[in-house]
Each structure stands twice: as structure tokens, then as C-alpha cells.
GUGU-359595 format. One record per residue: residue number from 1; z, x, y of N, C-alpha, C in turn. Coordinates in pm, whole numbers, plus 50000, padded with zeros to 5 digits. Layout:
+-----+-------+-------+-------+-------+-------+-------+-------+-------+-------+
!   k !  n.zz !  n.xx !  n.yy ! ca.zz ! ca.xx ! ca.yy !  c.zz !  c.xx !  c.yy !
+-----+-------+-------+-------+-------+-------+-------+-------+-------+-------+
! NUM !     Z !     X !     Y !     Z !     X !     Y !     Z !     X !     Y !
...
+-----+-------+-------+-------+-------+-------+-------+-------+-------+-------+
// end
This chain:
+-----+-------+-------+-------+-------+-------+-------+-------+-------+-------+
!   k !  n.zz !  n.xx !  n.yy ! ca.zz ! ca.xx ! ca.yy !  c.zz !  c.xx !  c.yy !
+-----+-------+-------+-------+-------+-------+-------+-------+-------+-------+
!   1 ! 49796 ! 51508 ! 50469 ! 49845 ! 51372 ! 50463 ! 49980 ! 51368 ! 50536 !
!   2 ! 49995 ! 51280 ! 50635 ! 50121 ! 51273 ! 50708 ! 50233 ! 51222 ! 50618 !
!   3 ! 50354 ! 51252 ! 50659 ! 50469 ! 51204 ! 50581 ! 50493 ! 51058 ! 50616 !
!   4 ! 50429 ! 50969 ! 50541 ! 50433 ! 50827 ! 50573 ! 50564 ! 50762 ! 50532 !
!   5 ! 50652 ! 50836 ! 50468 ! 50777 ! 50779 ! 50421 ! 50898 ! 50833 ! 50495 !
!   6 ! 50879 ! 50908 ! 50602 ! 50992 ! 50957 ! 50681 ! 51024 ! 50856 ! 50790 !
!   7 ! 51150 ! 50818 ! 50800 ! 51191 ! 50721 ! 50901 ! 51300 ! 50780 ! 50987 !
!   8 ! 51294 ! 50749 ! 51115 ! 51390 ! 50804 ! 51210 ! 51508 ! 50711 ! 51237 !
!   9 ! 51510 ! 50596 ! 51180 ! 51619 ! 50501 ! 51203 ! 51674 ! 50454 ! 51069 !
!  10 ! 51804 ! 50427 ! 51066 ! 51862 ! 50377 ! 50941 ! 51817 ! 50234 ! 50914 !
!  11 ! 51837 ! 50194 ! 50792 ! 51807 ! 50056 ! 50757 ! 51671 ! 50041 ! 50693 !
!  12 ! 51644 ! 49922 ! 50643 ! 51518 ! 49897 ! 50573 ! 51399 ! 49893 ! 50668 !
!  13 ! 51285 ! 49945 ! 50621 ! 51161 ! 49944 ! 50698 ! 51046 ! 49881 ! 50621 !
!  14 ! 51074 ! 49833 ! 50503 ! 50970 ! 49773 ! 50419 ! 50980 ! 49622 ! 50428 !
!  15 ! 50868 ! 49559 ! 50464 ! 50860 ! 49414 ! 50463 ! 50788 ! 49377 ! 50335 !
!  16 ! 50857 ! 49298 ! 50253 ! 50802 ! 49259 ! 50123 ! 50850 ! 49118 ! 50092 !
!  17 ! 50755 ! 49032 ! 50058 ! 50786 ! 48892 ! 50030 ! 50861 ! 48826 ! 50145 !
!  18 ! 50821 ! 48861 ! 50268 ! 50880 ! 48799 ! 50386 ! 51020 ! 48846 ! 50421 !
!  19 ! 51066 ! 48954 ! 50358 ! 51202 ! 49005 ! 50383 ! 51198 ! 49156 ! 50405 !
!  20 ! 51298 ! 49203 ! 50475 ! 51316 ! 49346 ! 50491 ! 51394 ! 49400 ! 50373 !
!  21 ! 51351 ! 49515 ! 50322 ! 51424 ! 49580 ! 50215 ! 51405 ! 49730 ! 50224 !
!  22 ! 51494 ! 49801 ! 50159 ! 51483 ! 49947 ! 50155 ! 51364 ! 49985 ! 50068 !
!  23 ! 51299 ! 50091 ! 50104 ! 51186 ! 50140 ! 50026 ! 51231 ! 50259 ! 49942 !
!  24 ! 51226 ! 50244 ! 49812 ! 51269 ! 50350 ! 49721 ! 51152 ! 50437 ! 49674 !
!  25 ! 51034 ! 50415 ! 49729 ! 50916 ! 50490 ! 49687 ! 50921 ! 50634 ! 49737 !
!  26 ! 50856 ! 50720 ! 49659 ! 50843 ! 50859 ! 49702 ! 50705 ! 50907 ! 49662 !
!  27 ! 50648 ! 50988 ! 49748 ! 50512 ! 51035 ! 49730 ! 50509 ! 51159 ! 49642 !
!  28 ! 50428 ! 51155 ! 49537 ! 50407 ! 51272 ! 49452 ! 50302 ! 51359 ! 49518 !
!  29 ! 50338 ! 51483 ! 49544 ! 50246 ! 51577 ! 49606 ! 50205 ! 51682 ! 49504 !
!  30 ! 50078 ! 51682 ! 49464 ! 50035 ! 51781 ! 49365 ! 50035 ! 51923 ! 49423 !
!  31 ! 50050 ! 52019 ! 49335 ! 50043 ! 52160 ! 49376 ! 49901 ! 52191 ! 49420 !
!  32 ! 49882 ! 52246 ! 49539 ! 49746 ! 52267 ! 49591 ! 49664 ! 52369 ! 49513 !
!  33 ! 49726 ! 52466 ! 49452 ! 49653 ! 52571 ! 49382 ! 49627 ! 52539 ! 49235 !
!  34 ! 49674 ! 52424 ! 49190 ! 49662 ! 52386 ! 49049 ! 49563 ! 52270 ! 49039 !
!  35 ! 49475 ! 52270 ! 48940 ! 49384 ! 52157 ! 48924 ! 49462 ! 52026 ! 48912 !
!  36 ! 49407 ! 51920 ! 48970 ! 49476 ! 51790 ! 48972 ! 49498 ! 51735 ! 48832 !
!  37 ! 49406 ! 51761 ! 48742 ! 49418 ! 51708 ! 48606 ! 49544 ! 51761 ! 48541 !
!  38 ! 49624 ! 51670 ! 48490 ! 49747 ! 51708 ! 48423 ! 49868 ! 51710 ! 48513 !
!  39 ! 49850 ! 51707 ! 48643 ! 49963 ! 51703 ! 48735 ! 50007 ! 51557 ! 48750 !
!  40 ! 50122 ! 51527 ! 48696 ! 50176 ! 51392 ! 48707 ! 50325 ! 51400 ! 48736 !
!  41 ! 50379 ! 51298 ! 48803 ! 50523 ! 51297 ! 48826 ! 50597 ! 51266 ! 48696 !
!  42 ! 50727 ! 51291 ! 48697 ! 50806 ! 51256 ! 48579 ! 50809 ! 51103 ! 48563 !
!  43 ! 50844 ! 51058 ! 48446 ! 50844 ! 50915 ! 48415 ! 50971 ! 50852 ! 48471 !
!  44 ! 50966 ! 50818 ! 48598 ! 51078 ! 50757 ! 48669 ! 51023 ! 50655 ! 48766 !
!  45 ! 51102 ! 50556 ! 48804 ! 51052 ! 50455 ! 48897 ! 51032 ! 50511 ! 49038 !
!  46 ! 50942 ! 50448 ! 49112 ! 50927 ! 50476 ! 49253 ! 50819 ! 50574 ! 49294 !
!  47 ! 50744 ! 50630 ! 49201 ! 50644 ! 50729 ! 49238 ! 50518 ! 50664 ! 49293 !
!  48 ! 50463 ! 50727 ! 49397 ! 50332 ! 50694 ! 49450 ! 50245 ! 50817 ! 49431 !
!  49 ! 50130 ! 50799 ! 49367 ! 50041 ! 50912 ! 49343 ! 49913 ! 50894 ! 49424 !
!  50 ! 49858 ! 51003 ! 49475 ! 49728 ! 50994 ! 49543 ! 49620 ! 50951 ! 49444 !
!  51 ! 49515 ! 50891 ! 49495 ! 49404 ! 50846 ! 49411 ! 49349 ! 50960 ! 49326 !
!  52 ! 49346 ! 51082 ! 49380 ! 49292 ! 51195 ! 49303 ! 49372 ! 51218 ! 49175 !
!  53 ! 49503 ! 51200 ! 49179 ! 49586 ! 51216 ! 49059 ! 49561 ! 51100 ! 48963 !
!  54 ! 49552 ! 50978 ! 49015 ! 49524 ! 50863 ! 48928 ! 49390 ! 50881 ! 48858 !
!  55 ! 49293 ! 50928 ! 48933 ! 49157 ! 50943 ! 48880 ! 49154 ! 51041 ! 48762 !
!  56 ! 49227 ! 51151 ! 48772 ! 49224 ! 51252 ! 48667 ! 49326 ! 51230 ! 48556 !
!  57 ! 49430 ! 51151 ! 48584 ! 49540 ! 51140 ! 48487 ! 49581 ! 50996 ! 48456 !
!  58 ! 49491 ! 50900 ! 48477 ! 49531 ! 50760 ! 48458 ! 49578 ! 50731 ! 48315 !
!  59 ! 49518 ! 50792 ! 48215 ! 49560 ! 50766 ! 48077 ! 49705 ! 50812 ! 48056 !
!  60 ! 49737 ! 50931 ! 48105 ! 49874 ! 50982 ! 48091 ! 49972 ! 50897 ! 48171 !
!  61 ! 49935 ! 50856 ! 48291 ! 50022 ! 50775 ! 48375 ! 50045 ! 50636 ! 48315 !
!  62 ! 49945 ! 50582 ! 48249 ! 49961 ! 50451 ! 48185 ! 50052 ! 50458 ! 48063 !
!  63 ! 50072 ! 50575 ! 48008 ! 50165 ! 50590 ! 47896 ! 50311 ! 50595 ! 47944 !
!  64 ! 50331 ! 50616 ! 48073 ! 50467 ! 50618 ! 48128 ! 50532 ! 50481 ! 48112 !
!  65 ! 50660 ! 50481 ! 48095 ! 50736 ! 50356 ! 48088 ! 50741 ! 50289 ! 48225 !
!  66 ! 50748 ! 50369 ! 48332 ! 50753 ! 50317 ! 48469 ! 50615 ! 50327 ! 48534 !
!  67 ! 50561 ! 50216 ! 48580 ! 50430 ! 50223 ! 48646 ! 50439 ! 50300 ! 48778 !
!  68 ! 50328 ! 50355 ! 48820 ! 50321 ! 50428 ! 48947 ! 50240 ! 50346 ! 49047 !
!  69 ! 50264 ! 50372 ! 49174 ! 50181 ! 50314 ! 49280 ! 50070 ! 50414 ! 49310 !
!  70 ! 49960 ! 50363 ! 49362 ! 49845 ! 50448 ! 49394 ! 49824 ! 50444 ! 49544 !
!  71 ! 49814 ! 50563 ! 49605 ! 49790 ! 50574 ! 49749 ! 49642 ! 50595 ! 49774 !
!  72 ! 49584 ! 50507 ! 49853 ! 49445 ! 50519 ! 49894 ! 49438 ! 50565 ! 50039 !
!  73 ! 49366 ! 50672 ! 50062 ! 49338 ! 50714 ! 50200 ! 49235 ! 50617 ! 50257 !
!  74 ! 49219 ! 50615 ! 50387 ! 49129 ! 50517 ! 50449 ! 48982 ! 50538 ! 50410 !
!  75 ! 48947 ! 50658 ! 50365 ! 48809 ! 50684 ! 50325 ! 48790 ! 50677 ! 50172 !
!  76 ! 48884 ! 50615 ! 50102 ! 48878 ! 50609 ! 49956 ! 48756 ! 50532 ! 49908 !
!  77 ! 48703 ! 50575 ! 49797 ! 48594 ! 50505 ! 49730 ! 48659 ! 50424 ! 49618 !
!  78 ! 48657 ! 50293 ! 49629 ! 48725 ! 50208 ! 49532 ! 48667 ! 50220 ! 49392 !
!  79 ! 48546 ! 50270 ! 49379 ! 48491 ! 50292 ! 49245 ! 48572 ! 50396 ! 49169 !
!  80 ! 48641 ! 50486 ! 49242 ! 48727 ! 50585 ! 49176 ! 48853 ! 50521 ! 49118 !
!  81 ! 48892 ! 50408 ! 49171 ! 49009 ! 50335 ! 49122 ! 48973 ! 50247 ! 49003 !
!  82 ! 48849 ! 50200 ! 49001 ! 48804 ! 50106 ! 48898 ! 48777 ! 50176 ! 48765 !
!  83 ! 48774 ! 50094 ! 48661 ! 48739 ! 50142 ! 48527 ! 48588 ! 50168 ! 48524 !
!  84 ! 48539 ! 50233 ! 48419 ! 48395 ! 50260 ! 48410 ! 48307 ! 50134 ! 48417 !
!  85 ! 48361 ! 50020 ! 48374 ! 48282 ! 49896 ! 48379 ! 48291 ! 49825 ! 48515 !
!  86 ! 48361 ! 49887 ! 48611 ! 48368 ! 49831 ! 48746 ! 48485 ! 49737 ! 48769 !
!  87 ! 48566 ! 49711 ! 48667 ! 48681 ! 49624 ! 48683 ! 48803 ! 49706 ! 48725 !
!  88 ! 48904 ! 49638 ! 48770 ! 49029 ! 49705 ! 48809 ! 49138 ! 49660 ! 48712 !
!  89 ! 49178 ! 49750 ! 48623 ! 49281 ! 49721 ! 48524 ! 49417 ! 49749 ! 48586 !
!  90 ! 49504 ! 49648 ! 48597 ! 49634 ! 49669 ! 48661 ! 49738 ! 49741 ! 48574 !
!  91 ! 49705 ! 49772 ! 48449 ! 49801 ! 49837 ! 48360 ! 49848 ! 49970 ! 48419 !
!  92 ! 49978 ! 49986 ! 48428 ! 50037 ! 50110 ! 48477 ! 50044 ! 50123 ! 48627 !
!  93 ! 50001 ! 50020 ! 48700 ! 50000 ! 50027 ! 48847 ! 50111 ! 49937 ! 48902 !
!  94 ! 50206 ! 49997 ! 48973 ! 50315 ! 49921 ! 49035 ! 50263 ! 49845 ! 49157 !
!  95 ! 50189 ! 49914 ! 49242 ! 50125 ! 49854 ! 49360 ! 50022 ! 49951 ! 49412 !
!  96 ! 49938 ! 49903 ! 49501 ! 49840 ! 49989 ! 49567 ! 49879 ! 49998 ! 49714 !
!  97 ! 49890 ! 50121 ! 49764 ! 49923 ! 50145 ! 49904 ! 49798 ! 50197 ! 49975 !
!  98 ! 49770 ! 50144 ! 50092 ! 49655 ! 50189 ! 50172 ! 49709 ! 50252 ! 50299 !
!  99 ! 49671 ! 50377 ! 50323 ! 49719 ! 50450 ! 50440 ! 49634 ! 50418 ! 50562 !
! 100 ! 49701 ! 50387 ! 50672 ! 49637 ! 50372 ! 50803 ! 49674 ! 50497 ! 50882 !
! 101 ! 49584 ! 50597 ! 50890 ! 49619 ! 50722 ! 50957 ! 49645 ! 50702 ! 51107 !
! 102 ! 49572 ! 50612 ! 51169 ! 49593 ! 50570 ! 51308 ! 49561 ! 50422 ! 51315 !
! 103 ! 49623 ! 50352 ! 51407 ! 49605 ! 50207 ! 51409 ! 49463 ! 50165 ! 51444 !
! 104 ! 49386 ! 50253 ! 51505 ! 49248 ! 50220 ! 51540 ! 49151 ! 50238 ! 51424 !
! 105 ! 49198 ! 50288 ! 51312 ! 49113 ! 50307 ! 51194 ! 49113 ! 50179 ! 51113 !
! 106 ! 49003 ! 50106 ! 51116 ! 48995 ! 49976 ! 51050 ! 48950 ! 49979 ! 50906 !
! 107 ! 48927 ! 50097 ! 50850 ! 48877 ! 50103 ! 50712 ! 48977 ! 50046 ! 50612 !
! 108 ! 49106 ! 50056 ! 50639 ! 49207 ! 50000 ! 50549 ! 49195 ! 49849 ! 50535 !
! 109 ! 49152 ! 49782 ! 50642 ! 49130 ! 49638 ! 50637 ! 49018 ! 49605 ! 50538 !
! 110 ! 48912 ! 49684 ! 50544 ! 48799 ! 49663 ! 50452 ! 48840 ! 49690 ! 50308 !
! 111 ! 48918 ! 49796 ! 50286 ! 48964 ! 49826 ! 50151 ! 49046 ! 49710 ! 50095 !
! 112 ! 49134 ! 49655 ! 50177 ! 49217 ! 49544 ! 50131 ! 49132 ! 49423 ! 50095 !
! 113 ! 49038 ! 49390 ! 50180 ! 48953 ! 49274 ! 50154 ! 48873 ! 49293 ! 50025 !
! 114 ! 48819 ! 49414 ! 50005 ! 48744 ! 49442 ! 49884 ! 48833 ! 49438 ! 49760 !
! 115 ! 48953 ! 49494 ! 49770 ! 49044 ! 49492 ! 49655 ! 49077 ! 49349 ! 49615 !
! 116 ! 49098 ! 49261 ! 49714 ! 49135 ! 49123 ! 49684 ! 49017 ! 49038 ! 49637 !
! 117 ! 48900 ! 49062 ! 49690 ! 48786 ! 48976 ! 49658 ! 48700 ! 49035 ! 49547 !
! 118 ! 48640 ! 49149 ! 49570 ! 48548 ! 49207 ! 49471 ! 48620 ! 49255 ! 49345 !
! 119 ! 48737 ! 49319 ! 49363 ! 48807 ! 49376 ! 49248 ! 48917 ! 49284 ! 49195 !
! 120 ! 48939 ! 49172 ! 49258 ! 49035 ! 49070 ! 49212 ! 49176 ! 49124 ! 49192 !
! 121 ! 49219 ! 49218 ! 49277 ! 49354 ! 49272 ! 49267 ! 49453 ! 49163 ! 49305 !
! 122 ! 49543 ! 49131 ! 49212 ! 49643 ! 49027 ! 49234 ! 49782 ! 49084 ! 49259 !
! 123 ! 49799 ! 49214 ! 49239 ! 49930 ! 49277 ! 49256 ! 49963 ! 49305 ! 49401 !
! 124 ! 50074 ! 49374 ! 49419 ! 50120 ! 49408 ! 49554 ! 50021 ! 49504 ! 49620 !
! 125 ! 49992 ! 49477 ! 49746 ! 49904 ! 49561 ! 49827 ! 49982 ! 49597 ! 49953 !
! 126 ! 50015 ! 49725 ! 49968 ! 50105 ! 49770 ! 50073 ! 50031 ! 49849 ! 50181 !
! 127 ! 50054 ! 49814 ! 50306 ! 50003 ! 49889 ! 50421 ! 50107 ! 49996 ! 50457 !
! 128 ! 50062 ! 50122 ! 50467 ! 50151 ! 50233 ! 50501 ! 50085 ! 50317 ! 50610 !
! 129 ! 50163 ! 50404 ! 50670 ! 50109 ! 50491 ! 50774 ! 50136 ! 50433 ! 50911 !
! 130 ! 50033 ! 50418 ! 50991 ! 50047 ! 50370 ! 51129 ! 50051 ! 50217 ! 51130 !
! 131 ! 50155 ! 50163 ! 51067 ! 50173 ! 50017 ! 51056 ! 50270 ! 49975 ! 51165 !
! 132 ! 50217 ! 49899 ! 51260 ! 50294 ! 49863 ! 51378 ! 50315 ! 49712 ! 51387 !
! 133 ! 50403 ! 49676 ! 51475 ! 50434 ! 49535 ! 51500 ! 50306 ! 49458 ! 51530 !
! 134 ! 50217 ! 49516 ! 51608 ! 50096 ! 49448 ! 51652 ! 49989 ! 49434 ! 51543 !
! 135 ! 50003 ! 49504 ! 51432 ! 49896 ! 49503 ! 51332 ! 49929 ! 49427 ! 51204 !
! 136 ! 50056 ! 49406 ! 51174 ! 50087 ! 49351 ! 51041 ! 50034 ! 49209 ! 51020 !
! 137 ! 50028 ! 49130 ! 51124 ! 49974 ! 48995 ! 51107 ! 49828 ! 49001 ! 51060 !
! 138 ! 49750 ! 49089 ! 51120 ! 49609 ! 49102 ! 51082 ! 49595 ! 49166 ! 50944 !
! 139 ! 49683 ! 49259 ! 50914 ! 49680 ! 49320 ! 50781 ! 49709 ! 49215 ! 50673 !
! 140 ! 49801 ! 49126 ! 50701 ! 49831 ! 49019 ! 50606 ! 49711 ! 48927 ! 50588 !
! 141 ! 49634 ! 48906 ! 50691 ! 49520 ! 48815 ! 50683 ! 49410 ! 48867 ! 50592 !
! 142 ! 49404 ! 48998 ! 50570 ! 49301 ! 49051 ! 50479 ! 49355 ! 49080 ! 50340 !
! 143 ! 49484 ! 49051 ! 50316 ! 49534 ! 49064 ! 50180 ! 49657 ! 49150 ! 50159 !
! 144 ! 49702 ! 49222 ! 50260 ! 49825 ! 49299 ! 50241 ! 49942 ! 49203 ! 50228 !
! 145 ! 50034 ! 49235 ! 50139 ! 50152 ! 49150 ! 50124 ! 50283 ! 49229 ! 50135 !
! 146 ! 50275 ! 49359 ! 50159 ! 50394 ! 49436 ! 50194 ! 50353 ! 49542 ! 50296 !
! 147 ! 50450 ! 49583 ! 50378 ! 50421 ! 49665 ! 50495 ! 50535 ! 49763 ! 50516 !
! 148 ! 50504 ! 49892 ! 50517 ! 50603 ! 49992 ! 50550 ! 50589 ! 50021 ! 50699 !
! 149 ! 50681 ! 49968 ! 50777 ! 50671 ! 49974 ! 50923 ! 50689 ! 50118 ! 50971 !
! 150 ! 50603 ! 50156 ! 51063 ! 50599 ! 50290 ! 51119 ! 50733 ! 50328 ! 51184 !
! 151 ! 50776 ! 50453 ! 51165 ! 50898 ! 50497 ! 51233 ! 50885 ! 50475 ! 51385 !
! 152 ! 50996 ! 50434 ! 51445 ! 50997 ! 50408 ! 51588 ! 50968 ! 50263 ! 51623 !
! 153 ! 50925 ! 50184 ! 51526 ! 50901 ! 50041 ! 51548 ! 51012 ! 49962 ! 51483 !
! 154 ! 51058 ! 49862 ! 51552 ! 51168 ! 49779 ! 51503 ! 51118 ! 49689 ! 51390 !
! 155 ! 51166 ! 49709 ! 51267 ! 51117 ! 49629 ! 51156 ! 51152 ! 49481 ! 51169 !
! 156 ! 51260 ! 49449 ! 51241 ! 51295 ! 49308 ! 51262 ! 51192 ! 49241 ! 51352 !
! 157 ! 51147 ! 49312 ! 51455 ! 51042 ! 49257 ! 51542 ! 50910 ! 49246 ! 51467 !
! 158 ! 50885 ! 49341 ! 51379 ! 50763 ! 49335 ! 51297 ! 50766 ! 49212 ! 51208 !
! 159 ! 50879 ! 49182 ! 51152 ! 50894 ! 49064 ! 51068 ! 50869 ! 48937 ! 51149 !
! 160 ! 50915 ! 48935 ! 51272 ! 50894 ! 48819 ! 51359 ! 50747 ! 48806 ! 51401 !
! 161 ! 50671 ! 48915 ! 51396 ! 50531 ! 48911 ! 51439 ! 50447 ! 48818 ! 51354 !
! 162 ! 50493 ! 48785 ! 51235 ! 50418 ! 48691 ! 51151 ! 50411 ! 48553 ! 51214 !
! 163 ! 50501 ! 48524 ! 51307 ! 50504 ! 48394 ! 51373 ! 50419 ! 48391 ! 51501 !
! 164 ! 50355 ! 48503 ! 51533 ! 50280 ! 48514 ! 51658 ! 50166 ! 48413 ! 51667 !
! 165 ! 50090 ! 48398 ! 51561 ! 49974 ! 48309 ! 51561 ! 49995 ! 48199 ! 51458 !
! 166 ! 49965 ! 48076 ! 51498 ! 49981 ! 47964 ! 51406 ! 49847 ! 47899 ! 51372 !
! 167 ! 49743 ! 47929 ! 51450 ! 49610 ! 47873 ! 51426 ! 49512 ! 47989 ! 51414 !
! 168 ! 49422 ! 47980 ! 51314 ! 49322 ! 48085 ! 51294 ! 49184 ! 48021 ! 51283 !
! 169 ! 49085 ! 48088 ! 51339 ! 48948 ! 48039 ! 51333 ! 48872 ! 48099 ! 51215 !
! 170 ! 48911 ! 48218 ! 51174 ! 48841 ! 48287 ! 51066 ! 48903 ! 48253 ! 50932 !
! 171 ! 48824 ! 48274 ! 50826 ! 48877 ! 48262 ! 50692 ! 48976 ! 48377 ! 50670 !
! 172 ! 49061 ! 48360 ! 50573 ! 49159 ! 48462 ! 50541 ! 49170 ! 48476 ! 50390 !
! 173 ! 49219 ! 48590 ! 50346 ! 49243 ! 48605 ! 50203 ! 49360 ! 48515 ! 50164 !
! 174 ! 49467 ! 48526 ! 50236 ! 49584 ! 48443 ! 50215 ! 49661 ! 48436 ! 50346 !
! 175 ! 49734 ! 48330 ! 50363 ! 49812 ! 48314 ! 50486 ! 49927 ! 48414 ! 50488 !
! 176 ! 49958 ! 48471 ! 50604 ! 50073 ! 48562 ! 50612 ! 50201 ! 48489 ! 50570 !
! 177 ! 50285 ! 48560 ! 50499 ! 50413 ! 48502 ! 50453 ! 50502 ! 48479 ! 50573 !
! 178 ! 50565 ! 48363 ! 50582 ! 50658 ! 48341 ! 50693 ! 50779 ! 48431 ! 50678 !
! 179 ! 50839 ! 48464 ! 50791 ! 50960 ! 48547 ! 50788 ! 51070 ! 48470 ! 50718 !
! 180 ! 51141 ! 48536 ! 50631 ! 51252 ! 48473 ! 50558 ! 51370 ! 48455 ! 50650 !
! 181 ! 51444 ! 48354 ! 50625 ! 51563 ! 48329 ! 50707 ! 51663 ! 48442 ! 50684 !
! 182 ! 51721 ! 48488 ! 50792 ! 51815 ! 48601 ! 50782 ! 51952 ! 48557 ! 50738 !
+-----+-------+-------+-------+-------+-------+-------+-------+-------+-------+
// end
């Protein structure tokens, strides 16, 4: 898994609610030689856990005072995120992050659309990984509402990209949030 949280420039790279802000999230990396079950981060704000950790330790993580975010790889099976009855219980989940390993990988768009429609996810849905100026408008159209802009891309220009298109022919999950006044 690439280091999706390393940035080469100072300043905020997270677009959330139409504004730039610093990202305080950190990725929990399980020990590779230890079974995933029982491996959980300490009870502190800002943790993002891979789906494999959520799947094996969701009960323990839900007992934490601070909810965790869940990282979905582009090939994630959303049934692993859902409860046994097929619903998605938001208890203990701060947000769901979907990794775009390369911008040409469109599976993250499908995951977002399914999370918003089939699983009725109403919480924050964050695009991470290869999130570029040219893609965030389309990511917002399928349901993403926060975006961790890729290192090397100007987050201010990414924020302005929401103004690129004003007319759409296709249906959308929700309209992209307009850029907040600076």
C-alpha cells in the first residue's frame, strides 16, 4: 500500500466541506507476521484502519471512544464492510476512505456509488491516493465529499476545479460542493 498520507509541500491538502484543511489522519499498519485479529490502534483520534482490520476487530474498535476511519482498497468487497444482514452500521466509523492507486483505476468510483446508493452511507466519504485536480469533480459526482489531494498537485487549484463544469447531462449522487470563499 503506498504512503497515501505523505506530502511534499507544506500546508493543507485535504478538501472537506468545500474548504482546505490540514489532515490529521494517520494510517494504522498491522504487523505483517501477526494475525490481523486483535491488532487495533490505540484509542486516539485520527486513525485509519485497513478493511482487513475492521473486518476482524470491528467489535473492539466500536468500543473505542474515538471512531476510526476505514480504508478501502480499489478491489474491496463491500460485503466485508457490511453487517451480516447486509446493512452498513455507521457506529464507530469516522469516515470511509477509498484508495485510488492510479488515476486510471475507476473501481473507486463504483465503490463510492454503491456505498451511497445500495448501502445508504451518509457519512464522510474520502478519496485518497492518486487524487488529482482533474479527477475530484468526477469523484464528487459519485458521492465523495472529501479529497486528500495527491502530493505535487496544488490543492488550491484542486479546490477551484469544482467550478470547471456547471452543466451535467448524467444523474449524480450529489452536486459537488462549491469552493468556499477564501
